[in-house]
All heavy atoms as a GROMACS GRO file, in nm:
protein
  571
    1MET      N    1  20.009   3.968  26.713
    1MET     CA    2  20.047   4.018  26.583
    1MET      C    3  20.114   3.908  26.500
    1MET      O    4  20.087   3.896  26.381
    1MET     CB    5  20.140   4.139  26.601
    1MET     CG    6  20.179   4.204  26.473
    1MET     SD    7  20.034   4.276  26.394
    1MET     CE    8  20.109   4.382  26.279
    2LYS      N    9  20.200   3.829  26.565
    2LYS     CA   10  20.266   3.720  26.492
    2LYS      C   11  20.164   3.621  26.440
    2LYS      O   12  20.177   3.569  26.329
    2LYS     CB   13  20.366   3.648  26.582
    2LYS     CG   14  20.491   3.725  26.611
    2LYS     CD   15  20.584   3.642  26.698
    2LYS     CE   16  20.707   3.721  26.735
    2LYS     NZ   17  20.798   3.642  26.820
    3THR      N   18  20.061   3.596  26.518
    3THR     CA   19  19.957   3.501  26.477
    3THR      C   20  19.887   3.549  26.350
    3THR      O   21  19.861   3.471  26.259
    3THR     CB   22  19.855   3.482  26.590
    3THR    OG1   23  19.924   3.440  26.708
    3THR    CG2   24  19.751   3.379  26.554
    4VAL      N   25  19.859   3.677  26.344
    4VAL     CA   26  19.793   3.734  26.226
    4VAL      C   27  19.883   3.722  26.104
    4VAL      O   28  19.838   3.686  25.995
    4VAL     CB   29  19.755   3.882  26.251
    4VAL    CG1   30  19.704   3.947  26.124
    4VAL    CG2   31  19.651   3.891  26.361
    5LEU      N   32  20.011   3.749  26.120
    5LEU     CA   33  20.105   3.738  26.008
    5LEU      C   34  20.118   3.595  25.959
    5LEU      O   35  20.120   3.569  25.838
    5LEU     CB   36  20.242   3.794  26.048
    5LEU     CG   37  20.249   3.945  26.067
    5LEU    CD1   38  20.387   3.987  26.119
    5LEU    CD2   39  20.218   4.018  25.938
    6VAL      N   40  20.125   3.500  26.052
    6VAL     CA   41  20.135   3.359  26.014
    6VAL      C   42  20.008   3.316  25.942
    6VAL      O   43  20.014   3.248  25.838
    6VAL     CB   44  20.161   3.270  26.138
    6VAL    CG1   45  20.146   3.123  26.105
    6VAL    CG2   46  20.300   3.300  26.194
    7PHE      N   47  19.893   3.357  25.993
    7PHE     CA   48  19.766   3.322  25.929
    7PHE      C   49  19.759   3.381  25.788
    7PHE      O   50  19.718   3.313  25.693
    7PHE     CB   51  19.648   3.372  26.014
    7PHE     CG   52  19.515   3.341  25.953
    7PHE    CD1   53  19.467   3.211  25.952
    7PHE    CD2   54  19.437   3.441  25.897
    7PHE    CE1   55  19.344   3.181  25.895
    7PHE    CE2   56  19.314   3.412  25.840
    7PHE     CZ   57  19.268   3.282  25.840
    8ALA      N   58  19.800   3.505  25.773
    8ALA     CA   59  19.798   3.570  25.640
    8ALA      C   60  19.892   3.498  25.544
    8ALA      O   61  19.858   3.478  25.426
    8ALA     CB   62  19.838   3.716  25.652
    9ALA      N   63  20.008   3.456  25.593
    9ALA     CA   64  20.102   3.384  25.507
    9ALA      C   65  20.045   3.250  25.464
    9ALA      O   66  20.057   3.210  25.348
    9ALA     CB   67  20.235   3.364  25.580
   10LEU      N   68  19.980   3.179  25.555
   10LEU     CA   69  19.920   3.049  25.521
   10LEU      C   70  19.807   3.067  25.419
   10LEU      O   71  19.794   2.986  25.327
   10LEU     CB   72  19.867   2.981  25.647
   10LEU     CG   73  19.973   2.928  25.743
   10LEU    CD1   74  19.908   2.876  25.871
   10LEU    CD2   75  20.055   2.818  25.678
   11CYS      N   76  19.729   3.171  25.434
   11CYS     CA   77  19.622   3.198  25.337
   11CYS      C   78  19.680   3.228  25.199
   11CYS      O   79  19.628   3.180  25.098
   11CYS     CB   80  19.536   3.315  25.385
   11CYS     SG   81  19.431   3.275  25.524
   12ALA      N   82  19.787   3.304  25.196
   12ALA     CA   83  19.851   3.337  25.068
   12ALA      C   84  19.905   3.212  25.000
   12ALA      O   85  19.889   3.194  24.879
   12ALA     CB   86  19.963   3.438  25.090
   13VAL      N   87  19.966   3.124  25.077
   13VAL     CA   88  20.019   2.998  25.020
   13VAL      C   89  19.906   2.912  24.968
   13VAL      O   90  19.914   2.857  24.857
   13VAL     CB   91  20.102   2.922  25.126
   13VAL    CG1   92  20.134   2.781  25.080
   13VAL    CG2   93  20.230   2.998  25.158
   14ALA      N   94  19.798   2.901  25.043
   14ALA     CA   95  19.684   2.820  24.999
   14ALA      C   96  19.623   2.877  24.872
   14ALA      O   97  19.588   2.803  24.779
   14ALA     CB   98  19.579   2.813  25.110
   15PHE      N   99  19.610   3.010  24.864
   15PHE     CA  100  19.555   3.073  24.745
   15PHE      C  101  19.643   3.047  24.623
   15PHE      O  102  19.594   3.013  24.516
   15PHE     CB  103  19.539   3.224  24.766
   15PHE     CG  104  19.493   3.296  24.644
   15PHE    CD1  105  19.360   3.292  24.607
   15PHE    CD2  106  19.581   3.366  24.565
   15PHE    CE1  107  19.316   3.358  24.493
   15PHE    CE2  108  19.539   3.432  24.451
   15PHE     CZ  109  19.406   3.428  24.415
   16CYS      N  110  19.774   3.061  24.640
   16CYS     CA  111  19.867   3.039  24.529
   16CYS      C  112  19.863   2.894  24.482
   16CYS      O  113  19.868   2.867  24.363
   16CYS     CB  114  20.009   3.078  24.569
   16CYS     SG  115  20.030   3.256  24.582
   17GLN      N  116  19.854   2.802  24.575
   17GLN     CA  117  19.849   2.660  24.538
   17GLN      C  118  19.724   2.631  24.457
   17GLN      O  119  19.728   2.564  24.355
   17GLN     CB  120  19.854   2.572  24.662
   17GLN     CG  121  19.856   2.424  24.628
   17GLN     CD  122  19.865   2.337  24.752
   17GLN    OE1  123  19.862   2.386  24.864
   17GLN    NE2  124  19.875   2.208  24.732
   18HIS      N  125  19.608   2.684  24.502
   18HIS     CA  126  19.483   2.663  24.429
   18HIS      C  127  19.492   2.726  24.291
   18HIS      O  128  19.452   2.665  24.192
   18HIS     CB  129  19.366   2.723  24.507
   18HIS     CG  130  19.238   2.720  24.432
   18HIS    ND1  131  19.167   2.604  24.413
   18HIS    CD2  132  19.168   2.817  24.368
   18HIS    CE1  133  19.059   2.629  24.342
   18HIS    NE2  134  19.058   2.759  24.313
   19HIS      N  135  19.548   2.845  24.282
   19HIS     CA  136  19.561   2.914  24.153
   19HIS      C  137  19.652   2.835  24.059
   19HIS      O  138  19.623   2.821  23.941
   19HIS     CB  139  19.615   3.055  24.174
   19HIS     CG  140  19.630   3.132  24.048
   19HIS    ND1  141  19.522   3.177  23.975
   19HIS    CD2  142  19.740   3.171  23.978
   19HIS    CE1  143  19.565   3.240  23.867
   19HIS    NE2  144  19.696   3.238  23.866
   20ASN      N  145  19.762   2.782  24.110
   20ASN     CA  146  19.854   2.704  24.027
   20ASN      C  147  19.789   2.576  23.976
   20ASN      O  148  19.811   2.536  23.863
   20ASN     CB  149  19.981   2.671  24.105
   20ASN     CG  150  20.071   2.792  24.122
   20ASN    OD1  151  20.058   2.889  24.049
   20ASN    ND2  152  20.159   2.786  24.219
   21GLU      N  153  19.708   2.510  24.060
   21GLU     CA  154  19.638   2.388  24.016
   21GLU      C  155  19.542   2.420  23.903
   21GLU      O  156  19.532   2.348  23.806
   21GLU     CB  157  19.565   2.324  24.134
   21GLU     CG  158  19.658   2.261  24.234
   21GLU     CD  159  19.586   2.216  24.360
   21GLU    OE1  160  19.464   2.232  24.369
   21GLU    OE2  161  19.655   2.164  24.450
   22HIS      N  162  19.468   2.531  23.918
   22HIS     CA  163  19.374   2.572  23.813
   22HIS      C  164  19.449   2.605  23.684
   22HIS      O  165  19.407   2.566  23.575
   22HIS     CB  166  19.292   2.693  23.860
   22HIS     CG  167  19.200   2.746  23.756
   22HIS    ND1  168  19.086   2.680  23.716
   22HIS    CD2  169  19.206   2.858  23.678
   22HIS    CE1  170  19.027   2.747  23.621
   22HIS    NE2  171  19.097   2.856  23.596
   23GLY      N  172  19.560   2.674  23.696
   23GLY     CA  173  19.641   2.709  23.580
   23GLY      C  174  19.696   2.586  23.510
   23GLY      O  175  19.702   2.580  23.388
   24ALA      N  176  19.736   2.487  23.589
   24ALA     CA  177  19.790   2.364  23.532
   24ALA      C  178  19.681   2.288  23.456
   24ALA      O  179  19.706   2.235  23.347
   24ALA     CB  180  19.850   2.276  23.641
   25ALA      N  181  19.561   2.284  23.511
   25ALA     CA  182  19.450   2.216  23.443
   25ALA      C  183  19.416   2.287  23.313
   25ALA      O  184  19.394   2.222  23.210
   25ALA     CB  185  19.328   2.210  23.534
   26HIS      N  186  19.414   2.419  23.316
   26HIS     CA  187  19.384   2.496  23.195
   26HIS      C  188  19.492   2.472  23.089
   26HIS      O  189  19.461   2.454  22.971
   26HIS     CB  190  19.374   2.645  23.228
   26HIS     CG  191  19.323   2.726  23.114
   26HIS    ND1  192  19.193   2.769  23.106
   26HIS    CD2  193  19.384   2.771  23.002
   26HIS    CE1  194  19.176   2.836  22.994
   26HIS    NE2  195  19.290   2.840  22.930
   27ALA      N  196  19.617   2.469  23.131
   27ALA     CA  197  19.728   2.446  23.038
   27ALA      C  198  19.717   2.306  22.976
   27ALA      O  199  19.742   2.289  22.856
   27ALA     CB  200  19.862   2.462  23.108
   28LEU      N  201  19.677   2.209  23.056
   28LEU     CA  202  19.661   2.072  23.005
   28LEU      C  203  19.551   2.067  22.900
   28LEU      O  204  19.569   2.009  22.792
   28LEU     CB  205  19.628   1.977  23.120
   28LEU     CG  206  19.602   1.832  23.082
   28LEU    CD1  207  19.727   1.768  23.025
   28LEU    CD2  208  19.552   1.755  23.203
   29ILE      N  209  19.438   2.130  22.929
   29ILE     CA  210  19.327   2.131  22.832
   29ILE      C  211  19.370   2.204  22.705
   29ILE      O  212  19.340   2.159  22.593
   29ILE     CB  213  19.201   2.193  22.895
   29ILE    CG1  214  19.148   2.101  23.004
   29ILE    CG2  215  19.095   2.220  22.789
   29ILE    CD1  216  19.035   2.160  23.087
   30HIS      N  217  19.442   2.314  22.720
   30HIS     CA  218  19.491   2.389  22.604
   30HIS      C  219  19.578   2.300  22.514
   30HIS      O  220  19.559   2.297  22.391
   30HIS     CB  221  19.570   2.511  22.650
   30HIS     CG  222  19.631   2.589  22.539
   30HIS    ND1  223  19.558   2.677  22.462
   30HIS    CD2  224  19.758   2.591  22.490
   30HIS    CE1  225  19.637   2.729  22.370
   30HIS    NE2  226  19.759   2.680  22.385
   31LYS      N  227  19.670   2.226  22.575
   31LYS     CA  228  19.758   2.138  22.496
   31LYS      C  229  19.679   2.027  22.428
   31LYS      O  230  19.707   1.992  22.312
   31LYS     CB  231  19.865   2.077  22.587
   31LYS     CG  232  19.973   2.176  22.626
   31LYS     CD  233  20.082   2.126  22.718
   31LYS     CE  234  20.094   1.980  22.740
   31LYS     NZ  235  20.202   1.942  22.831
   32GLU      N  236  19.580   1.972  22.495
   32GLU     CA  237  19.500   1.866  22.435
   32GLU      C  238  19.418   1.918  22.318
   32GLU      O  239  19.404   1.850  22.216
   32GLU     CB  240  19.410   1.800  22.540
   32GLU     CG  241  19.486   1.716  22.640
   32GLU     CD  242  19.559   1.598  22.576
   32GLU    OE1  243  19.500   1.530  22.489
   32GLU    OE2  244  19.675   1.576  22.613
   33VAL      N  245  19.363   2.038  22.330
   33VAL     CA  246  19.286   2.097  22.220
   33VAL      C  247  19.378   2.123  22.101
   33VAL      O  248  19.341   2.097  21.986
   33VAL     CB  249  19.212   2.224  22.265
   33VAL    CG1  250  19.159   2.303  22.146
   33VAL    CG2  251  19.099   2.188  22.359
   34GLU      N  252  19.498   2.173  22.128
   34GLU     CA  253  19.594   2.192  22.019
   34GLU      C  254  19.620   2.060  21.947
   34GLU      O  255  19.627   2.055  21.824
   34GLU     CB  256  19.724   2.250  22.072
   34GLU     CG  257  19.719   2.396  22.104
   34GLU     CD  258  19.854   2.450  22.149
   34GLU    OE1  259  19.938   2.375  22.201
   34GLU    OE2  260  19.874   2.572  22.133
   35ALA      N  261  19.636   1.953  22.023
   35ALA     CA  262  19.662   1.821  21.964
   35ALA      C  263  19.541   1.772  21.884
   35ALA      O  264  19.557   1.715  21.775
   35ALA     CB  265  19.699   1.720  22.072
   36LEU      N  266  19.421   1.793  21.938
   36LEU     CA  267  19.300   1.754  21.865
   36LEU      C  268  19.291   1.826  21.731
   36LEU      O  269  19.263   1.765  21.627
   36LEU     CB  270  19.174   1.786  21.947
   36LEU     CG  271  19.141   1.697  22.065
   36LEU    CD1  272  19.027   1.759  22.146
   36LEU    CD2  273  19.103   1.558  22.017
   37LEU      N  274  19.316   1.956  21.732
   37LEU     CA  275  19.306   2.036  21.610
   37LEU      C  276  19.419   2.005  21.512
   37LEU      O  277  19.398   2.011  21.391
   37LEU     CB  278  19.301   2.184  21.644
   37LEU     CG  279  19.176   2.229  21.719
   37LEU    CD1  280  19.189   2.375  21.763
   37LEU    CD2  281  19.051   2.209  21.634
   38ALA      N  282  19.535   1.970  21.564
   38ALA     CA  283  19.646   1.932  21.475
   38ALA      C  284  19.616   1.799  21.407
   38ALA      O  285  19.646   1.780  21.289
   38ALA     CB  286  19.776   1.923  21.555
   39ALA      N  287  19.553   1.708  21.480
   39ALA     CA  288  19.520   1.576  21.425
   39ALA      C  289  19.403   1.584  21.327
   39ALA      O  290  19.398   1.510  21.229
   39ALA     CB  291  19.487   1.478  21.537
   40GLU      N  292  19.308   1.674  21.355
   40GLU     CA  293  19.189   1.689  21.271
   40GLU      C  294  19.159   1.838  21.251
   40GLU      O  295  19.070   1.893  21.316
   40GLU     CB  296  19.068   1.621  21.336
   40GLU     CG  297  19.080   1.471  21.349
   40GLU     CD  298  18.952   1.410  21.406
   40GLU    OE1  299  18.846   1.425  21.341
   40GLU    OE2  300  18.962   1.351  21.515
   41PRO      N  301  19.231   1.904  21.162
   41PRO     CA  302  19.213   2.049  21.143
   41PRO      C  303  19.072   2.091  21.098
   41PRO      O  304  19.034   2.205  21.115
   41PRO     CB  305  19.315   2.084  21.034
   41PRO     CG  306  19.406   1.968  21.024
   41PRO     CD  307  19.335   1.849  21.077
   42SER      N  308  18.995   1.998  21.044
   42SER     CA  309  18.862   2.032  20.995
   42SER      C  310  18.753   2.026  21.103
   42SER      O  311  18.635   2.049  21.073
   42SER     CB  312  18.823   1.940  20.879
   42SER     OG  313  18.816   1.806  20.924
   43LEU      N  314  18.792   1.997  21.228
   43LEU     CA  315  18.692   1.991  21.335
   43LEU      C  316  18.622   2.125  21.350
   43LEU      O  317  18.685   2.230  21.348
   43LEU     CB  318  18.759   1.958  21.469
   43LEU     CG  319  18.802   1.814  21.496
   43LEU    CD1  320  18.873   1.806  21.632
   43LEU    CD2  321  18.684   1.721  21.495
   44THR      N  322  18.490   2.118  21.368
   44THR     CA  323  18.416   2.239  21.401
   44THR      C  324  18.438   2.268  21.550
   44THR      O  325  18.487   2.182  21.624
   44THR     CB  326  18.266   2.221  21.375
   44THR    OG1  327  18.215   2.122  21.466
   44THR    CG2  328  18.237   2.182  21.231
   45GLU      N  329  18.400   2.387  21.594
   45GLU     CA  330  18.412   2.420  21.736
   45GLU      C  331  18.332   2.323  21.822
   45GLU      O  332  18.378   2.280  21.927
   45GLU     CB  333  18.363   2.563  21.762
   45GLU     CG  334  18.458   2.669  21.713
   45GLU     CD  335  18.407   2.810  21.742
   45GLU    OE1  336  18.312   2.827  21.821
   45GLU    OE2  337  18.464   2.904  21.683
   46GLU      N  338  18.213   2.286  21.776
   46GLU     CA  339  18.128   2.195  21.850
   46GLU      C  340  18.190   2.055  21.860
   46GLU      O  341  18.188   1.992  21.965
   46GLU     CB  342  17.988   2.186  21.787
   46GLU     CG  343  17.907   2.314  21.799
   46GLU     CD  344  17.946   2.418  21.694
   46GLU    OE1  345  18.009   2.384  21.591
   46GLU    OE2  346  17.917   2.536  21.717
   47GLN      N  347  18.245   2.006  21.748
   47GLN     CA  348  18.310   1.874  21.749
   47GLN      C  349  18.434   1.875  21.838
   47GLN      O  350  18.458   1.780  21.912
   47GLN     CB  351  18.349   1.835  21.606
   47GLN     CG  352  18.233   1.805  21.516
   47GLN     CD  353  18.275   1.794  21.370
   47GLN    OE1  354  18.367   1.862  21.324
   47GLN    NE2  355  18.204   1.708  21.296
   48CYS      N  356  18.510   1.982  21.830
   48CYS     CA  357  18.630   1.997  21.913
   48CYS      C  358  18.592   1.994  22.061
   48CYS      O  359  18.652   1.922  22.140
   48CYS     CB  360  18.701   2.127  21.878
   48CYS     SG  361  18.839   2.169  21.985
   49ALA      N  362  18.491   2.073  22.098
   49ALA     CA  363  18.448   2.080  22.238
   49ALA      C  364  18.398   1.944  22.286
   49ALA      O  365  18.426   1.904  22.400
   49ALA     CB  366  18.342   2.187  22.256
   50ALA      N  367  18.325   1.873  22.201
   50ALA     CA  368  18.274   1.741  22.239
   50ALA      C  369  18.388   1.642  22.261
   50ALA      O  370  18.387   1.565  22.357
   50ALA     CB  371  18.177   1.688  22.132
   51LYS      N  372  18.487   1.642  22.172
   51LYS     CA  373  18.601   1.552  22.186
   51LYS      C  374  18.683   1.588  22.310
   51LYS      O  375  18.728   1.500  22.383
   51LYS     CB  376  18.689   1.554  22.061
   51LYS     CG  377  18.629   1.480  21.946
   51LYS     CD  378  18.725   1.473  21.829
   51LYS     CE  379  18.662   1.392  21.718
   51LYS     NZ  380  18.740   1.275  21.687
   52CYS      N  381  18.702   1.716  22.332
   52CYS     CA  382  18.775   1.761  22.450
   52CYS      C  383  18.701   1.720  22.576
   52CYS      O  384  18.762   1.666  22.670
   52CYS     CB  385  18.791   1.914  22.445
   52CYS     SG  386  18.873   1.986  22.588
   53ASP      N  387  18.571   1.742  22.580
   53ASP     CA  388  18.491   1.705  22.696
   53ASP      C  389  18.501   1.555  22.725
   53ASP      O  390  18.508   1.514  22.840
   53ASP     CB  391  18.346   1.746  22.673
   53ASP     CG  392  18.257   1.712  22.791
   53ASP    OD1  393  18.300   1.735  22.906
   53ASP    OD2  394  18.144   1.664  22.769
   54ALA      N  395  18.504   1.476  22.620
   54ALA     CA  396  18.515   1.331  22.637
   54ALA      C  397  18.650   1.291  22.700
   54ALA      O  398  18.659   1.190  22.770
   54ALA     CB  399  18.497   1.260  22.504
   55LEU      N  400  18.753   1.371  22.676
   55LEU     CA  401  18.883   1.344  22.735
   55LEU      C  402  18.887   1.372  22.885
   55LEU      O  403  18.967   1.314  22.958
   55LEU     CB  404  18.992   1.429  22.668
   55LEU     CG  405  19.021   1.399  22.522
   55LEU    CD1  406  19.115   1.506  22.466
   55LEU    CD2  407  19.084   1.261  22.509
   56PHE      N  408  18.803   1.465  22.930
   56PHE     CA  409  18.806   1.511  23.069
   56PHE      C  410  18.673   1.485  23.138
   56PHE      O  411  18.600   1.577  23.174
   56PHE     CB  412  18.841   1.661  23.073
   56PHE     CG  413  18.976   1.692  23.017
   56PHE    CD1  414  18.989   1.739  22.887
   56PHE    CD2  415  19.090   1.672  23.092
   56PHE    CE1  416  19.114   1.767  22.834
   56PHE    CE2  417  19.215   1.698  23.039
   56PHE     CZ  418  19.227   1.746  22.910
   57GLU      N  419  18.640   1.360  23.160
   57GLU     CA  420  18.518   1.322  23.232
   57GLU      C  421  18.542   1.338  23.381
   57GLU      O  422  18.630   1.273  23.438
   57GLU     CB  423  18.480   1.177  23.200
   57GLU     CG  424  18.436   1.154  23.058
   57GLU     CD  425  18.302   1.216  23.026
   57GLU    OE1  426  18.215   1.222  23.115
   57GLU    OE2  427  18.284   1.260  22.911
   58MET      N  428  18.469   1.426  23.445
   58MET     CA  429  18.484   1.453  23.588
   58MET      C  430  18.367   1.396  23.666
   58MET      O  431  18.256   1.389  23.615
   58MET     CB  432  18.492   1.605  23.612
   58MET     CG  433  18.607   1.674  23.542
   58MET     SD  434  18.763   1.632  23.618
   58MET     CE  435  18.863   1.610  23.471
   59VAL      N  436  18.391   1.360  23.788
   59VAL     CA  437  18.286   1.307  23.876
   59VAL      C  438  18.212   1.421  23.947
   59VAL      O  439  18.090   1.419  23.959
   59VAL     CB  440  18.348   1.209  23.979
   59VAL    CG1  441  18.243   1.162  24.077
   59VAL    CG2  442  18.412   1.092  23.908
   60VAL      N  443  18.285   1.521  23.990
   60VAL     CA  444  18.226   1.635  24.061
   60VAL      C  445  18.162   1.728  23.957
   60VAL      O  446  18.228   1.770  23.862
   60VAL     CB  447  18.333   1.709  24.144
   60VAL    CG1  448  18.275   1.832  24.212
   60VAL    CG2  449  18.396   1.614  24.246
   61ASP      N  450  18.034   1.759  23.977
   61ASP     CA  451  17.960   1.841  23.880
   61ASP      C  452  18.028   1.975  23.851
   61ASP      O  453  18.035   2.018  23.736
   61ASP     CB  454  17.817   1.866  23.928
   61ASP     CG  455  17.731   1.740  23.921
   61ASP    OD1  456  17.767   1.647  23.846
   61ASP    OD2  457  17.628   1.735  23.991
   62ALA      N  458  18.077   2.041  23.954
   62ALA     CA  459  18.141   2.172  23.935
   62ALA      C  460  18.268   2.158  23.851
   62ALA      O  461  18.298   2.244  23.768
   62ALA     CB  462  18.174   2.236  24.070
   63ASP      N  463  18.342   2.050  23.872
   63ASP     CA  464  18.463   2.027  23.793
   63ASP      C  465  18.428   1.996  23.648
   63ASP      O  466  18.495   2.042  23.556
   63ASP     CB  467  18.546   1.912  23.853
   63ASP     CG  468  18.603   1.946  23.989
   63ASP    OD1  469  18.612   2.065  24.024
   63ASP    OD2  470  18.640   1.851  24.061
   64GLU      N  471  18.322   1.920  23.628
   64GLU     CA  472  18.278   1.887  23.492
   64GLU      C  473  18.236   2.014  23.419
   64GLU      O  474  18.272   2.034  23.303
   64GLU     CB  475  18.164   1.786  23.496
   64GLU     CG  476  18.112   1.746  23.359
   64GLU     CD  477  18.215   1.672  23.272
   64GLU    OE1  478  18.307   1.608  23.327
   64GLU    OE2  479  18.203   1.681  23.149
   65ALA      N  480  18.164   2.099  23.486
   65ALA     CA  481  18.120   2.226  23.425
   65ALA      C  482  18.241   2.313  23.392
   65ALA      O  483  18.244   2.377  23.285
   65ALA     CB  484  18.025   2.299  23.519
   66ALA      N  485  18.339   2.314  23.479
   66ALA     CA  486  18.459   2.396  23.455
   66ALA      C  487  18.538   2.344  23.336
   66ALA      O  488  18.583   2.422  23.252
   66ALA     CB  489  18.547   2.399  23.580
   67THR      N  490  18.556   2.212  23.326
   67THR     CA  491  18.630   2.158  23.212
   67THR      C  492  18.552   2.175  23.083
   67THR      O  493  18.611   2.203  22.979
   67THR     CB  494  18.669   2.010  23.232
   67THR    OG1  495  18.552   1.932  23.256
   67THR    CG2  496  18.768   1.992  23.345
   68ASP      N  497  18.419   2.162  23.089
   68ASP     CA  498  18.336   2.185  22.970
   68ASP      C  499  18.356   2.328  22.920
   68ASP      O  500  18.373   2.350  22.799
   68ASP     CB  501  18.188   2.163  23.002
   68ASP     CG  502  18.151   2.018  23.023
   68ASP    OD1  503  18.237   1.930  23.003
   68ASP    OD2  504  18.036   1.993  23.064
   69ALA      N  505  18.351   2.423  23.011
   69ALA     CA  506  18.365   2.564  22.973
   69ALA      C  507  18.505   2.591  22.916
   69ALA      O  508  18.519   2.664  22.817
   69ALA     CB  509  18.338   2.654  23.094
   70THR      N  510  18.606   2.532  22.978
   70THR     CA  511  18.743   2.554  22.929
   70THR      C  512  18.761   2.490  22.792
   70THR      O  513  18.823   2.549  22.703
   70THR     CB  514  18.846   2.498  23.029
   70THR    OG1  515  18.824   2.560  23.156
   70THR    CG2  516  18.987   2.527  22.984
   71CYS      N  517  18.706   2.371  22.772
   71CYS     CA  518  18.714   2.306  22.641
   71CYS      C  519  18.648   2.395  22.534
   71CYS      O  520  18.704   2.416  22.427
   71CYS     CB  521  18.646   2.170  22.644
   71CYS     SG  522  18.741   2.038  22.721
   72LYS      N  523  18.530   2.446  22.567
   72LYS     CA  524  18.457   2.529  22.471
   72LYS      C  525  18.539   2.654  22.437
   72LYS      O  526  18.553   2.690  22.319
   72LYS     CB  527  18.322   2.569  22.530
   72LYS     CG  528  18.238   2.649  22.436
   72LYS     CD  529  18.102   2.679  22.494
   72LYS     CE  530  18.021   2.763  22.397
   72LYS     NZ  531  17.890   2.796  22.449
   73THR      N  532  18.595   2.718  22.538
   73THR     CA  533  18.676   2.839  22.516
   73THR      C  534  18.798   2.808  22.431
   73THR      O  535  18.831   2.882  22.337
   73THR     CB  536  18.719   2.900  22.650
   73THR    OG1  537  18.601   2.936  22.723
   73THR    CG2  538  18.806   3.021  22.631
   74GLU      N  539  18.868   2.701  22.464
   74GLU     CA  540  18.990   2.666  22.391
   74GLU      C  541  18.960   2.629  22.246
   74GLU      O  542  19.038   2.657  22.157
   74GLU     CB  543  19.064   2.553  22.461
   74GLU     CG  544  19.131   2.595  22.590
   74GLU     CD  545  19.236   2.703  22.570
   74GLU    OE1  546  19.311   2.699  22.470
   74GLU    OE2  547  19.244   2.793  22.656
   75CYS      N  548  18.846   2.565  22.222
   75CYS     CA  549  18.810   2.526  22.086
   75CYS      C  550  18.767   2.645  22.000
   75CYS      O  551  18.767   2.636  21.878
   75CYS     CB  552  18.701   2.419  22.089
   75CYS     SG  553  18.760   2.257  22.141
   76GLN      N  554  18.733   2.756  22.062
   76GLN     CA  555  18.693   2.876  21.988
   76GLN      C  556  18.814   2.953  21.938
   76GLN      O  557  18.802   3.039  21.852
   76GLN     CB  558  18.610   2.967  22.078
   76GLN     CG  559  18.474   2.911  22.108
   76GLN     CD  560  18.398   2.994  22.211
   76GLN    OE1  561  18.455   3.080  22.277
   76GLN    NE2  562  18.269   2.966  22.224
   77GLN      N  563  18.931   2.924  21.989
   77GLN     CA  564  19.049   3.002  21.952
   77GLN      C  565  19.118   2.948  21.831
   77GLN      O  566  19.114   2.844  21.787
   77GLN     CB  567  19.145   3.008  22.069
   77GLN     CG  568  19.078   3.077  22.185
   77GLN     CD  569  19.165   3.079  22.312
   77GLN    OE1  570  19.276   3.031  22.311
   77GLN    NE2  571  19.112   3.135  22.416
   0.00000   0.00000   0.00000
């Protein structure tokens, strides 16, 4: 029983750490988009997303797709 509880606790910690990293990355992209729009308020959504994407060049395809999607979402707001 103790083994199951320890395993469950480790899984919970790992999940929280992964969630916090994702949240931190999203917050970083959000702040950068705010800065882009403050510097150039006339940017279109497409221009904003392109500039944001250029700031976050990723090597791993899944990470690149995730940052692209987050940039696009943040630029729509």
